[in-house]
GUPA-612571 format. One record per residue: x, y, z of N, C-alpha, C, O in turn; residue in one letter. Coordinates in nm, 3 decimals. Layout:
BEGIN
+---------+---------+---------+---------+---------+---------+---------+---------+---------+---------+---------+---------+----+
!     nxx !     nyy !     nzz !    caxx !    cayy !    cazz !     cxx !     cyy !     czz !     oxx !     oyy !     ozz ! aa !
+---------+---------+---------+---------+---------+---------+---------+---------+---------+---------+---------+---------+----+
!       X !       Y !       Z !       X !       Y !       Z !       X !       Y !       Z !       X !       Y !       Z !  A !
...
+---------+---------+---------+---------+---------+---------+---------+---------+---------+---------+---------+---------+----+
//
This chain:
BEGIN
+---------+---------+---------+---------+---------+---------+---------+---------+---------+---------+---------+---------+----+
!     nxx !     nyy !     nzz !    caxx !    cayy !    cazz !     cxx !     cyy !     czz !     oxx !     oyy !     ozz ! aa !
+---------+---------+---------+---------+---------+---------+---------+---------+---------+---------+---------+---------+----+
!  -1.971 !  -0.209 !   0.545 !  -1.906 !  -0.106 !   0.622 !  -1.795 !  -0.037 !   0.541 !  -1.773 !   0.083 !   0.552 !  M !
!  -1.727 !  -0.116 !   0.459 !  -1.620 !  -0.058 !   0.378 !  -1.676 !   0.043 !   0.277 !  -1.608 !   0.138 !   0.239 !  I !
!  -1.800 !   0.021 !   0.235 !  -1.861 !   0.112 !   0.139 !  -1.879 !   0.250 !   0.200 !  -1.856 !   0.351 !   0.134 !  T !
!  -1.921 !   0.256 !   0.326 !  -1.937 !   0.385 !   0.392 !  -1.803 !   0.456 !   0.408 !  -1.793 !   0.577 !   0.390 !  Y !
!  -1.700 !   0.380 !   0.440 !  -1.567 !   0.439 !   0.453 !  -1.517 !   0.491 !   0.319 !  -1.453 !   0.597 !   0.313 !  A !
!  -1.545 !   0.418 !   0.211 !  -1.503 !   0.464 !   0.079 !  -1.576 !   0.592 !   0.039 !  -1.515 !   0.684 !  -0.016 !  L !
!  -1.706 !   0.598 !   0.066 !  -1.780 !   0.720 !   0.031 !  -1.736 !   0.839 !   0.116 !  -1.733 !   0.952 !   0.068 !  F !
!  -1.701 !   0.814 !   0.243 !  -1.647 !   0.920 !   0.326 !  -1.514 !   0.970 !   0.271 !  -1.488 !   1.090 !   0.268 !  F !
!  -1.429 !   0.877 !   0.227 !  -1.300 !   0.915 !   0.169 !  -1.319 !   0.989 !   0.037 !  -1.247 !   1.084 !   0.009 !  A !
!  -1.418 !   0.946 !  -0.044 !  -1.449 !   1.020 !  -0.167 !  -1.488 !   1.164 !  -0.135 !  -1.443 !   1.257 !  -0.203 !  F !
!  -1.570 !   1.182 !  -0.033 !  -1.614 !   1.316 !   0.004 !  -1.496 !   1.400 !   0.053 !  -1.486 !   1.518 !   0.019 !  A !
!  -1.409 !   1.341 !   0.132 !  -1.293 !   1.416 !   0.184 !  -1.199 !   1.457 !   0.072 !  -1.153 !   1.571 !   0.068 !  C !
!  -1.169 !   1.366 !  -0.019 !  -1.079 !   1.400 !  -0.129 !  -1.145 !   1.494 !  -0.229 !  -1.077 !   1.575 !  -0.292 !  F !
!  -1.276 !   1.484 !  -0.244 !  -1.347 !   1.579 !  -0.329 !  -1.342 !   1.720 !  -0.272 !  -1.322 !   1.817 !  -0.345 !  G !
!  -1.359 !   1.731 !  -0.141 !  -1.346 !   1.861 !  -0.076 !  -1.204 !   1.915 !  -0.088 !  -1.184 !   2.034 !  -0.110 !  L !
!  -1.106 !   1.826 !  -0.075 !  -0.967 !   1.868 !  -0.091 !  -0.940 !   1.919 !  -0.232 !  -0.865 !   2.015 !  -0.251 !  A !
!  -1.001 !   1.855 !  -0.332 !  -0.985 !   1.902 !  -0.470 !  -1.046 !   2.042 !  -0.487 !  -0.988 !   2.126 !  -0.556 !  L !
!  -1.160 !   2.066 !  -0.426 !  -1.221 !   2.199 !  -0.436 !  -1.134 !   2.304 !  -0.368 !  -1.119 !   2.415 !  -0.420 !  L !
!  -1.077 !   2.271 !  -0.253 !  -0.990 !   2.366 !  -0.185 !  -0.862 !   2.392 !  -0.265 !  -0.812 !   2.505 !  -0.267 !  L !
!  -0.810 !   2.289 !  -0.329 !  -0.693 !   2.308 !  -0.414 !  -0.726 !   2.392 !  -0.536 !  -0.645 !   2.474 !  -0.580 !  N !
!  -0.844 !   2.373 !  -0.591 !  -0.886 !   2.456 !  -0.704 !  -0.896 !   2.602 !  -0.664 !  -0.862 !   2.691 !  -0.742 !  L !
!  -0.943 !   2.626 !  -0.543 !  -0.946 !   2.764 !  -0.493 !  -0.804 !   2.821 !  -0.483 !  -0.782 !   2.936 !  -0.520 !  Y !
!  -0.709 !   2.741 !  -0.434 !  -0.572 !   2.789 !  -0.420 !  -0.508 !   2.812 !  -0.557 !  -0.426 !   2.902 !  -0.572 !  R !
!  -0.545 !   2.732 !  -0.656 !  -0.491 !   2.753 !  -0.791 !  -0.541 !   2.884 !  -0.849 !  -0.466 !   2.956 !  -0.914 !  V !
!  -0.666 !   2.916 !  -0.826 !  -0.722 !   3.038 !  -0.885 !  -0.686 !   3.163 !  -0.807 !  -0.672 !   3.270 !  -0.868 !  T !
!  -0.672 !   3.156 !  -0.674 !  -0.652 !   3.274 !  -0.592 !  -0.511 !   3.280 !  -0.534 !  -0.480 !   3.373 !  -0.460 !  V !
!  -0.428 !   3.185 !  -0.565 !  -0.294 !   3.179 !  -0.506 !  -0.219 !   3.310 !  -0.516 !  -0.223 !   3.375 !  -0.620 !  G !
!  -0.149 !   3.349 !  -0.408 !  -0.080 !   3.478 !  -0.410 !   0.037 !   3.483 !  -0.508 !   0.068 !   3.590 !  -0.561 !  P !
!   0.102 !   3.373 !  -0.531 !   0.213 !   3.374 !  -0.628 !   0.215 !   3.242 !  -0.705 !   0.137 !   3.151 !  -0.678 !  N !
!   0.306 !   3.234 !  -0.798 !   0.309 !   3.120 !  -0.889 !   0.351 !   2.991 !  -0.819 !   0.301 !   2.884 !  -0.853 !  T !
!   0.441 !   3.000 !  -0.724 !   0.485 !   2.878 !  -0.657 !   0.372 !   2.813 !  -0.577 !   0.364 !   2.691 !  -0.570 !  S !
!   0.284 !   2.894 !  -0.519 !   0.167 !   2.838 !  -0.450 !   0.074 !   2.768 !  -0.548 !   0.015 !   2.665 !  -0.515 !  D !
!   0.061 !   2.822 !  -0.666 !  -0.024 !   2.759 !  -0.767 !   0.034 !   2.628 !  -0.815 !  -0.039 !   2.532 !  -0.839 !  R !
!   0.166 !   2.623 !  -0.829 !   0.230 !   2.498 !  -0.871 !   0.211 !   2.391 !  -0.764 !   0.181 !   2.276 !  -0.797 !  I !
!   0.229 !   2.427 !  -0.639 !   0.209 !   2.330 !  -0.531 !   0.064 !   2.285 !  -0.524 !   0.038 !   2.168 !  -0.495 !  L !
!  -0.029 !   2.374 !  -0.549 !  -0.170 !   2.335 !  -0.548 !  -0.201 !   2.239 !  -0.662 !  -0.278 !   2.145 !  -0.645 !  A !
!  -0.143 !   2.263 !  -0.779 !  -0.162 !   2.170 !  -0.891 !  -0.103 !   2.033 !  -0.860 !  -0.163 !   1.931 !  -0.893 !  L !
!   0.014 !   2.031 !  -0.798 !   0.075 !   1.904 !  -0.762 !  -0.010 !   1.830 !  -0.657 !  -0.023 !   1.708 !  -0.663 !  D !
!  -0.066 !   1.903 !  -0.563 !  -0.153 !   1.842 !  -0.464 !  -0.282 !   1.792 !  -0.528 !  -0.337 !   1.692 !  -0.484 !  T !
!  -0.330 !   1.861 !  -0.630 !  -0.447 !   1.813 !  -0.702 !  -0.419 !   1.681 !  -0.772 !  -0.505 !   1.593 !  -0.776 !  M !
!  -0.299 !   1.667 !  -0.825 !  -0.260 !   1.540 !  -0.888 !  -0.261 !   1.428 !  -0.784 !  -0.309 !   1.319 !  -0.812 !  V !
!  -0.209 !   1.455 !  -0.666 !  -0.207 !   1.355 !  -0.561 !  -0.349 !   1.317 !  -0.520 !  -0.377 !   1.199 !  -0.497 !  I !
!  -0.438 !   1.415 !  -0.510 !  -0.577 !   1.386 !  -0.475 !  -0.648 !   1.305 !  -0.583 !  -0.728 !   1.217 !  -0.551 !  N !
!  -0.621 !   1.333 !  -0.708 !  -0.682 !   1.256 !  -0.817 !  -0.630 !   1.113 !  -0.816 !  -0.705 !   1.019 !  -0.842 !  V !
!  -0.502 !   1.096 !  -0.785 !  -0.447 !   0.960 !  -0.773 !  -0.518 !   0.884 !  -0.661 !  -0.552 !   0.767 !  -0.677 !  I !
!  -0.540 !   0.951 !  -0.549 !  -0.611 !   0.887 !  -0.438 !  -0.754 !   0.852 !  -0.477 !  -0.804 !   0.745 !  -0.440 !  A !
!  -0.820 !   0.940 !  -0.551 !  -0.956 !   0.909 !  -0.595 !  -0.960 !   0.792 !  -0.691 !  -1.051 !   0.709 !  -0.685 !  L !
!  -0.861 !   0.783 !  -0.780 !  -0.854 !   0.668 !  -0.870 !  -0.834 !   0.538 !  -0.793 !  -0.895 !   0.436 !  -0.826 !  L !
!  -0.749 !   0.540 !  -0.694 !  -0.725 !   0.420 !  -0.614 !  -0.851 !   0.381 !  -0.536 !  -0.885 !   0.263 !  -0.528 !  I !
!  -0.919 !   0.480 !  -0.478 !  -1.042 !   0.450 !  -0.406 !  -1.149 !   0.394 !  -0.499 !  -1.222 !   0.302 !  -0.462 !  L !
!  -1.158 !   0.447 !  -0.619 !  -1.255 !   0.395 !  -0.715 !  -1.219 !   0.252 !  -0.757 !  -1.307 !   0.169 !  -0.778 !  Y !
!  -1.090 !   0.224 !  -0.768 !  -1.047 !   0.088 !  -0.799 !  -1.082 !  -0.008 !  -0.687 !  -1.119 !  -0.123 !  -0.713 !  G !
!  -1.071 !   0.037 !  -0.563 !  -1.111 !  -0.047 !  -0.450 !  -1.261 !  -0.071 !  -0.452 !  -1.308 !  -0.182 !  -0.427 !  I !
!  -1.337 !   0.035 !  -0.482 !  -1.483 !   0.023 !  -0.486 !  -1.527 !  -0.073 !  -0.595 !  -1.617 !  -0.155 !  -0.573 !  L !
!  -1.467 !  -0.064 !  -0.712 !  -1.502 !  -0.151 !  -0.823 !  -1.439 !  -0.290 !  -0.814 !  -1.492 !  -0.385 !  -0.872 !  R !
!  -1.331 !  -0.302 !  -0.743 !  -1.265 !  -0.432 !  -0.729 !  -1.186 !  -0.473 !  -0.851 !  -1.177 !  -0.592 !  -0.881 !  G !
!  -1.128 !  -0.378 !  -0.921 !  -1.048 !  -0.408 !  -1.039 !  -0.912 !  -0.339 !  -1.029 !  -0.898 !  -0.237 !  -0.962 !  T !
!  -0.814 !  -0.396 !  -1.095 !  -0.678 !  -0.344 !  -1.088 !  -0.648 !  -0.242 !  -1.197 !  -0.539 !  -0.184 !  -1.198 !  A !
!  -0.739 !  -0.219 !  -1.289 !  -0.715 !  -0.127 !  -1.399 !  -0.694 !   0.015 !  -1.346 !  -0.610 !   0.088 !  -1.398 !  V !
!  -0.768 !   0.053 !  -1.244 !  -0.756 !   0.188 !  -1.191 !  -0.625 !   0.210 !  -1.116 !  -0.577 !   0.322 !  -1.107 !  Y !
!  -0.569 !   0.103 !  -1.063 !  -0.439 !   0.115 !  -0.999 !  -0.330 !   0.144 !  -1.102 !  -0.241 !   0.225 !  -1.079 !  F !
!  -0.339 !   0.078 !  -1.216 !  -0.244 !   0.105 !  -1.324 !  -0.263 !   0.246 !  -1.380 !  -0.165 !   0.314 !  -1.412 !  E !
!  -0.388 !   0.289 !  -1.390 !  -0.415 !   0.425 !  -1.438 !  -0.361 !   0.528 !  -1.339 !  -0.312 !   0.633 !  -1.380 !  A !
!  -0.369 !   0.498 !  -1.210 !  -0.316 !   0.592 !  -1.111 !  -0.163 !   0.600 !  -1.119 !  -0.106 !   0.706 !  -1.097 !  S !
!  -0.098 !   0.489 !  -1.149 !   0.048 !   0.493 !  -1.166 !   0.087 !   0.578 !  -1.287 !   0.182 !   0.655 !  -1.281 !  M !
!   0.014 !   0.562 !  -1.397 !   0.042 !   0.645 !  -1.514 !   0.016 !   0.793 !  -1.485 !   0.093 !   0.879 !  -1.527 !  L !
!  -0.091 !   0.819 !  -1.414 !  -0.123 !   0.958 !  -1.379 !  -0.017 !   1.016 !  -1.288 !   0.015 !   1.135 !  -1.298 !  F !
!   0.038 !   0.935 !  -1.198 !   0.144 !   0.982 !  -1.108 !   0.270 !   1.019 !  -1.186 !   0.333 !   1.121 !  -1.158 !  A !
!   0.306 !   0.936 !  -1.283 !   0.424 !   0.966 !  -1.362 !   0.406 !   1.094 !  -1.445 !   0.496 !   1.177 !  -1.450 !  M !
!   0.291 !   1.108 !  -1.508 !   0.265 !   1.227 !  -1.588 !   0.258 !   1.351 !  -1.499 !   0.308 !   1.457 !  -1.537 !  V !
!   0.197 !   1.339 !  -1.383 !   0.188 !   1.451 !  -1.291 !   0.323 !   1.496 !  -1.241 !   0.349 !   1.616 !  -1.231 !  G !
!   0.411 !   1.401 !  -1.210 !   0.545 !   1.436 !  -1.164 !   0.624 !   1.507 !  -1.273 !   0.688 !   1.609 !  -1.248 !  F !
!   0.619 !   1.453 !  -1.394 !   0.693 !   1.513 !  -1.504 !   0.640 !   1.653 !  -1.536 !   0.718 !   1.744 !  -1.564 !  V !
!   0.508 !   1.671 !  -1.531 !   0.453 !   1.802 !  -1.562 !   0.489 !   1.904 !  -1.454 !   0.513 !   2.020 !  -1.485 !  S !
!   0.493 !   1.863 !  -1.328 !   0.531 !   1.955 !  -1.221 !   0.677 !   1.996 !  -1.235 !   0.710 !   2.114 !  -1.220 !  T !
!   0.762 !   1.901 !  -1.264 !   0.905 !   1.933 !  -1.282 !   0.924 !   2.023 !  -1.403 !   1.004 !   2.116 !  -1.398 !  V !
!   0.853 !   1.995 !  -1.511 !   0.868 !   2.077 !  -1.631 !   0.819 !   2.220 !  -1.607 !   0.881 !   2.316 !  -1.654 !  A !
!   0.710 !   2.234 !  -1.536 !   0.658 !   2.368 !  -1.508 !   0.751 !   2.447 !  -1.417 !   0.772 !   2.567 !  -1.438 !  Y !
!   0.807 !   2.381 !  -1.317 !   0.903 !   2.449 !  -1.229 !   1.030 !   2.487 !  -1.305 !   1.085 !   2.596 !  -1.285 !  C !
!   1.075 !   2.398 !  -1.390 !   1.195 !   2.428 !  -1.468 !   1.170 !   2.544 !  -1.564 !   1.259 !   2.627 !  -1.586 !  R !
!   1.051 !   2.550 !  -1.621 !   1.017 !   2.660 !  -1.710 !   1.019 !   2.793 !  -1.635 !   1.066 !   2.893 !  -1.687 !  Y !
!   0.968 !   2.793 !  -1.514 !   0.966 !   2.917 !  -1.437 !   1.106 !   2.960 !  -1.393 !   1.137 !   3.079 !  -1.390 !  L !
!   1.190 !   2.864 !  -1.361 !   1.324 !   2.898 !  -1.313 !   1.419 !   2.940 !  -1.426 !   1.496 !   3.034 !  -1.412 !  L !
!   1.411 !   2.869 !  -1.537 !   1.510 !   2.892 !  -1.644 !   1.453 !   2.954 !  -1.770 !   1.530 !   2.998 !  -1.856 !  R !
!   1.324 !   2.959 !  -1.784 !   1.264 !   3.017 !  -1.903 !   1.250 !   2.921 !  -2.018 !   1.199 !   2.959 !  -2.123 !  G !
!   1.293 !   2.799 !  -2.003 !   1.280 !   2.696 !  -2.106 !   1.284 !   2.559 !  -2.043 !   1.340 !   2.540 !  -1.935 !  G !
!   1.225 !   2.463 !  -2.110 !   1.221 !   2.327 !  -2.057 !   1.338 !   2.245 !  -2.110 !   1.404 !   2.174 !  -2.035 !  I !
!   1.362 !   2.256 !  -2.239 !   1.467 !   2.177 !  -2.303 !   1.589 !   2.267 !  -2.324 !   1.577 !   2.379 !  -2.374 !  I !
!   1.703 !   2.217 !  -2.286 !   1.827 !   2.295 !  -2.303 !   1.902 !   2.252 !  -2.425 !   2.008 !   2.306 !  -2.455 !  E !
+---------+---------+---------+---------+---------+---------+---------+---------+---------+---------+---------+---------+----+
//
C-alpha cells in the first residue's frame, strides 16, 4: 500500500515541477521567477526524500540536505544580486 502512496506522491510532485517550470519561463516579473525556482528546489528535495523512502536507504536523505543548503544559498545570492547588483561586497 505504501508503494501506491509513494507513486501518487511522485506524480503530484512531478506535476508541481512542471507547473513551476511553466512559471519560470512565463513569469511576469523576475521575483515570480525566483520564487518558482525556490519552489522547484523544494519539490526536488521532496522527490529525493520520497525516492529514499522507496529505496530504503539514507543516502538520499543526506543528498536532500545538501541540495537544500545549496538551494537556499543560491536563492539568497540571486536575490541579493537583483537588489544590489553584486553578490560580494
